[in-house]
C-alpha positions in Angstrom: -7.4 -32.5 26.1 -5.2 -30.8 26.9 -2.7 -27.8 24.4 -0.1 -29.9 23.6 -2.4 -33.1 22.8 -4.7 -31.2 20.2 -1.6 -29.2 18.9 0.0 -33.0 18.1 -3.4 -33.6 15.9 -2.0 -31.7 13.7 1.7 -32.7 12.8 2.0 -34.1 9.4 2.3 -31.4 7.5 2.1 -31.3 3.1 2.3 -35.2 2.6 -0.1 -36.3 5.7 -2.8 -36.8 2.5 -1.2 -38.3 0.1 0.0 -41.0 3.3 -3.8 -40.8 3.6 -4.6 -41.7 -0.3 -1.3 -44.2 0.1 -3.0 -45.8 2.5 -6.6 -46.0 1.9 -5.5 -47.3 -1.9 -2.1 -49.8 -1.4 -2.2 -50.4 2.9 0.4 -49.6 5.1 3.4 -50.7 2.9 3.0 -48.6 0.3 2.7 -45.9 2.5 6.3 -47.1 3.4 7.0 -47.7 0.7 6.1 -44.0 0.1 8.6 -42.3 3.5 11.5 -45.1 2.2 11.1 -42.8 -1.1 10.4 -38.8 0.3 14.3 -38.7 0.8 15.2 -38.4 -2.8 13.4 -35.5 -3.7 13.7 -33.8 -0.3 17.8 -34.0 -0.7 17.5 -32.7 -4.9 15.3 -30.0 -3.3 18.4 -29.3 -1.1 20.8 -29.6 -4.0 18.9 -25.7 -4.9 19.6 -24.4 -2.8 21.8 -21.1 -2.8 24.1 -19.9 0.2 23.2 -16.1 1.2 24.1 -13.5 0.2 25.5 -11.8 2.8 24.7 -8.3 2.8 27.3 -5.8 4.4 26.1 -3.7 7.9 26.6 0.4 7.1 28.0 0.3 10.2 30.9 -1.8 8.9 34.3 -0.7 8.4 34.0 -2.9 5.5 31.4 -0.9 4.4 33.5 1.3 2.3 34.7 -1.0 -0.1 31.8 -3.6 -0.6 
């Protein structure tokens, strides 16, 4: 088994165990419903992201004004 094939087994992230439990209890249909609902909390969490604050560089001519 090559390195690429070994790495592919670990794709899944944090939701893989949740999908597995759902498949055991509700079958593939339950997993597809869960996959359809997953973007909703992702979108809501994305709304909470803020714009990163820019820290002026000391070498910048605008540093004295900040």
